[in-house]
C-alpha positions as CSV (number, residue, x, y, z in Angstrom):
1,X,0.0,0.0,0.0
2,X,1.6,3.2,-1.2
3,X,-0.3,5.9,0.7
4,X,0.1,8.0,3.7
5,X,-3.6,8.4,4.6
6,X,-6.1,5.6,5.0
7,X,-9.8,5.4,5.7
8,X,-10.6,2.4,7.8
9,X,-14.3,1.6,7.5
10,X,-15.5,-0.4,10.4
11,X,-18.8,-2.3,10.4
12,X,-20.3,-4.9,12.7
13,X,-20.3,-7.3,9.8
14,X,-22.6,-10.0,8.6
15,X,-22.6,-13.7,7.8
16,X,-25.4,-13.4,5.3
17,X,-23.9,-13.1,1.8
18,X,-26.7,-11.0,0.3
19,X,-26.5,-8.6,3.2
20,X,-22.8,-7.9,2.6
21,X,-23.8,-6.0,-0.5
22,X,-25.5,-3.3,1.8
23,X,-22.2,-2.9,3.7
24,X,-20.2,-2.7,0.5
25,X,-22.5,-0.1,-0.9
26,X,-22.0,2.2,2.1
27,X,-18.2,1.5,2.0
28,X,-18.2,2.7,-1.6
29,X,-20.1,5.8,-0.7
30,X,-17.7,6.6,2.1
31,X,-14.6,6.0,0.0
32,X,-16.0,8.3,-2.7
33,X,-16.5,11.0,0.0
34,X,-12.8,10.8,1.0
35,X,-10.7,11.4,-2.1
36,X,-7.0,11.0,-1.3
37,X,-7.7,8.4,1.5
38,X,-7.1,4.8,0.7
39,X,-10.1,2.7,2.0
40,X,-9.8,-0.4,4.1
41,X,-12.3,-2.7,5.8
42,X,-12.8,-4.1,9.3
43,X,-15.5,-6.0,11.0
44,X,-15.9,-5.4,14.7
45,X,-17.8,-8.6,15.5
46,X,-15.5,-11.5,16.5
47,X,-18.4,-14.0,16.0
48,X,-18.9,-12.8,12.4
49,X,-15.2,-12.8,11.6
50,X,-14.8,-16.4,12.9
51,X,-17.9,-17.6,10.9
52,X,-16.5,-16.0,7.8
53,X,-13.0,-17.5,8.4
54,X,-14.6,-21.0,8.5
55,X,-15.9,-20.3,5.0
56,X,-12.4,-19.1,3.8
57,X,-13.3,-15.4,3.9
58,X,-10.8,-13.4,6.0
59,X,-11.9,-10.0,7.3
60,X,-9.7,-8.2,9.9
61,X,-10.9,-6.8,13.2
62,X,-9.9,-3.2,14.0
63,X,-6.6,-3.9,15.7
64,X,-5.3,-6.2,12.9
65,X,-6.5,-3.8,10.2
66,X,-4.7,-0.9,11.9
67,X,-1.5,-3.0,12.4
68,X,-1.5,-3.8,8.7
69,X,-1.9,-0.2,7.8
70,X,0.9,0.8,10.1
71,X,3.2,-1.9,8.7
72,X,2.4,-0.6,5.2
73,X,3.7,2.9,6.1
74,X,0.4,4.7,6.6
75,X,0.9,7.7,8.7
76,X,-2.6,9.1,9.1
77,X,-5.8,7.1,9.7
78,X,-9.5,8.0,10.0
79,X,-11.6,5.2,11.4
80,X,-15.2,5.6,10.3
81,X,-17.8,3.3,11.8
82,X,-21.0,2.3,9.9
83,X,-22.7,1.7,13.2
84,X,-25.9,3.5,13.8
85,X,-25.6,4.0,17.6
86,X,-23.0,5.1,20.1
87,X,-23.4,1.8,21.9
88,X,-21.2,-0.9,23.4
89,X,-20.0,-2.1,20.0
90,X,-18.9,1.4,18.9
91,X,-17.2,2.0,22.3
92,X,-15.3,-1.2,21.8
93,X,-14.3,-0.1,18.3
94,X,-13.2,3.3,19.6
95,X,-11.1,1.8,22.4
96,X,-9.3,-0.6,20.1
97,X,-8.6,2.1,17.6
98,X,-7.2,4.6,20.1
99,X,-5.0,1.9,21.6
100,X,-3.3,1.7,18.2
101,X,-2.9,5.5,17.9
102,X,0.8,5.6,19.0
103,X,1.7,3.7,15.8
104,X,0.6,6.6,13.6
105,X,1.4,10.3,13.2
106,X,-2.4,11.0,13.5
107,X,-5.4,8.7,14.1
108,X,-9.0,9.9,14.5
109,X,-12.2,7.9,15.2
110,X,-15.4,9.1,13.5
111,X,-18.9,9.2,15.1
112,X,-21.7,6.7,14.5
113,X,-24.5,7.9,12.3
114,X,-26.9,8.6,15.2
115,X,-24.6,10.1,17.8
116,X,-25.7,12.7,20.2
117,X,-23.7,15.3,18.3
118,X,-25.5,14.5,15.0
119,X,-29.0,15.8,15.4
120,X,-29.0,16.8,11.7
121,X,-28.5,13.1,10.8
122,X,-31.6,12.1,12.9
123,X,-33.7,14.6,11.0
124,X,-32.3,13.4,7.6
125,X,-32.9,9.7,8.4
126,X,-36.4,10.4,9.6
127,X,-37.1,12.2,6.3
128,X,-35.7,9.2,4.4
129,X,-37.9,6.8,6.3
130,X,-40.9,8.9,5.6
131,X,-40.3,8.7,1.9
132,X,-39.4,5.0,1.9
133,X,-42.6,4.1,3.7
134,X,-45.4,6.5,2.8
135,X,-48.6,6.1,4.7
136,X,-51.2,3.6,3.3
137,X,-54.7,3.1,4.5
138,X,-55.0,0.2,6.9
139,X,-51.2,-0.4,7.1
140,X,-48.4,0.2,9.6
141,X,-44.7,-0.1,9.1
142,X,-42.7,-1.7,12.0
143,X,-39.0,-1.2,11.9
144,X,-36.6,-3.6,13.7
145,X,-33.6,-1.9,15.2
146,X,-30.8,-3.9,16.8
147,X,-30.9,-2.1,20.1
148,X,-28.3,-1.8,22.9
149,X,-28.5,-4.4,25.5
150,X,-29.5,-3.5,29.1
151,X,-30.3,0.1,29.9
152,X,-27.7,1.6,27.7
153,X,-28.4,5.2,26.9
154,X,-27.8,4.5,23.2
155,X,-31.4,3.2,23.0
156,X,-32.6,6.8,23.2
157,X,-31.6,7.1,19.6
158,X,-34.7,5.0,18.6
159,X,-37.1,7.1,20.7
160,X,-35.6,10.3,19.3
161,X,-36.1,9.1,15.8
162,X,-39.7,8.1,16.7
163,X,-40.4,11.5,18.1
164,X,-39.0,13.2,15.0
165,X,-41.3,11.1,12.8
166,X,-44.3,12.0,15.0
167,X,-43.5,15.7,15.0
168,X,-43.4,15.5,11.2
169,X,-47.0,14.0,11.4
170,X,-45.8,10.5,10.4
171,X,-48.2,8.2,12.2
172,X,-47.6,4.9,10.3
173,X,-44.1,4.1,11.3
174,X,-43.2,2.3,14.6
175,X,-39.7,1.5,15.8
176,X,-38.8,-1.4,18.1
177,X,-35.7,-3.3,18.8
178,X,-34.6,-7.0,19.0
179,X,-32.1,-6.6,21.8
180,X,-32.7,-3.2,23.4
181,X,-35.6,-0.8,24.0
182,X,-38.3,-0.1,22.9
183,X,-39.0,-3.9,22.9
184,X,-41.2,-5.6,20.3
185,X,-43.7,-6.4,23.1
186,X,-44.2,-2.6,23.7
187,X,-44.7,-2.0,20.0
188,X,-47.0,-5.0,19.7
189,X,-49.3,-3.8,22.4
190,X,-49.6,-0.3,20.8
191,X,-50.4,-1.8,17.4
192,X,-53.4,-3.6,19.1
193,X,-54.9,-0.2,19.8
194,X,-54.8,1.0,16.2
195,X,-58.3,0.9,14.6
196,X,-58.6,-0.4,11.1
197,X,-55.1,-1.8,11.0
198,X,-55.1,-4.8,8.6
199,X,-51.6,-5.0,7.1
200,X,-48.1,-4.6,8.6
201,X,-44.8,-4.2,6.8
202,X,-41.7,-5.3,8.7
203,X,-38.3,-3.9,7.7
204,X,-34.9,-3.8,9.4
205,X,-33.7,-0.5,10.8
206,X,-30.1,-1.8,10.4
207,X,-27.3,-1.3,8.0
208,X,-28.0,-4.7,6.4
209,X,-30.7,-7.3,6.4
210,X,-28.6,-9.9,8.2
211,X,-29.2,-12.7,10.7
212,X,-31.7,-10.7,12.9
213,X,-33.8,-9.7,9.9
214,X,-33.8,-13.3,8.5
215,X,-34.7,-15.0,11.8
216,X,-36.0,-12.7,14.5
217,X,-38.0,-10.5,12.1
218,X,-39.0,-12.6,9.1
219,X,-38.3,-16.2,10.3
220,X,-40.9,-19.0,10.3
221,X,-40.4,-19.8,14.0
222,X,-43.3,-19.0,16.4
223,X,-41.3,-16.2,18.1
224,X,-40.4,-14.2,15.1
225,X,-42.1,-10.8,14.7
226,X,-43.7,-12.0,11.4
227,X,-45.2,-15.1,13.0
228,X,-46.5,-13.2,16.1
229,X,-48.2,-10.6,14.0
230,X,-49.6,-13.1,11.5
231,X,-51.1,-15.0,14.4
232,X,-52.9,-11.8,15.4
233,X,-54.6,-11.9,12.0
234,X,-52.5,-9.2,10.2
235,X,-51.4,-9.5,6.7
236,X,-47.6,-9.3,7.1
237,X,-45.0,-8.3,4.4
238,X,-41.3,-8.4,5.1
239,X,-38.9,-6.0,3.4
240,X,-35.6,-7.7,3.2
241,X,-33.4,-4.7,2.6
242,X,-31.1,-3.0,5.0
243,X,-30.6,0.7,5.2
244,X,-27.3,0.4,3.3
245,X,-29.2,-0.6,0.2
246,X,-30.8,2.8,-0.1
247,X,-29.0,5.5,-2.1
248,X,-30.3,8.2,0.2
249,X,-28.8,6.5,3.2
250,X,-25.5,6.0,1.4
251,X,-25.4,9.7,0.7
252,X,-26.1,10.5,4.3
253,X,-23.2,8.4,5.4
254,X,-21.0,10.2,2.8
255,X,-22.1,13.6,4.0
256,X,-21.6,12.5,7.6
257,X,-18.0,11.6,6.9
258,X,-17.2,14.7,4.8
259,X,-18.3,17.0,7.6
260,X,-16.0,15.2,10.0
261,X,-13.0,15.2,7.7
262,X,-13.6,19.0,7.3
263,X,-13.9,19.4,11.0
264,X,-17.5,20.5,10.9
265,X,-18.7,17.9,13.3
């Protein structure tokens, strides 16, 4: 690698081949937004990396990726996460990256898309969701976020997004999480109070439609969101596309990065 500056794009990762395309699309948008920076990839999930390695696909974690960049003579690195939330996974990424900082002349870690400092991104994403899922009579859209485990403050990102949608008079979109808060049970109970509701569209509020979307959201098991809602008598449609598949979201990631590189965020 003959470059002094590198853009390390760090994602949670996925074991679902089709979902990897969503990650790759966002990586391409980020790389295009950083001319003069050589892009590199890292996955933060050890579980995902091990599963991929068993298939013969090697993806570095953040420490290994940074060590390879250092050994290649890179002097300046910007580590940009594709994570939505400032949760435990992002904090782990940040700690690993900063631990490697002494090996470089300059190392910076970017913010997740829905960080406390990025209110503009919340507004932009809520507007994107409104256009992606316009209101239809008798239909609600339920988005599955990943969520931060326990009582992590990062879960507030989902309620902030929900409030912004409601302030924009968007009444058809509901946001729940599979591992955080608001829980599906809370969204489920609120749906029961909606008069005239006949159809529900389920879609992931995640970068890619990976394992959670395949199994927890759209799986055939009795505990999936689809199965529970279908048992209630709703007509259920599952949208198997992650946020990364949407050009508007790709552009938002690119804008988010360009502001940080310019020191405007």
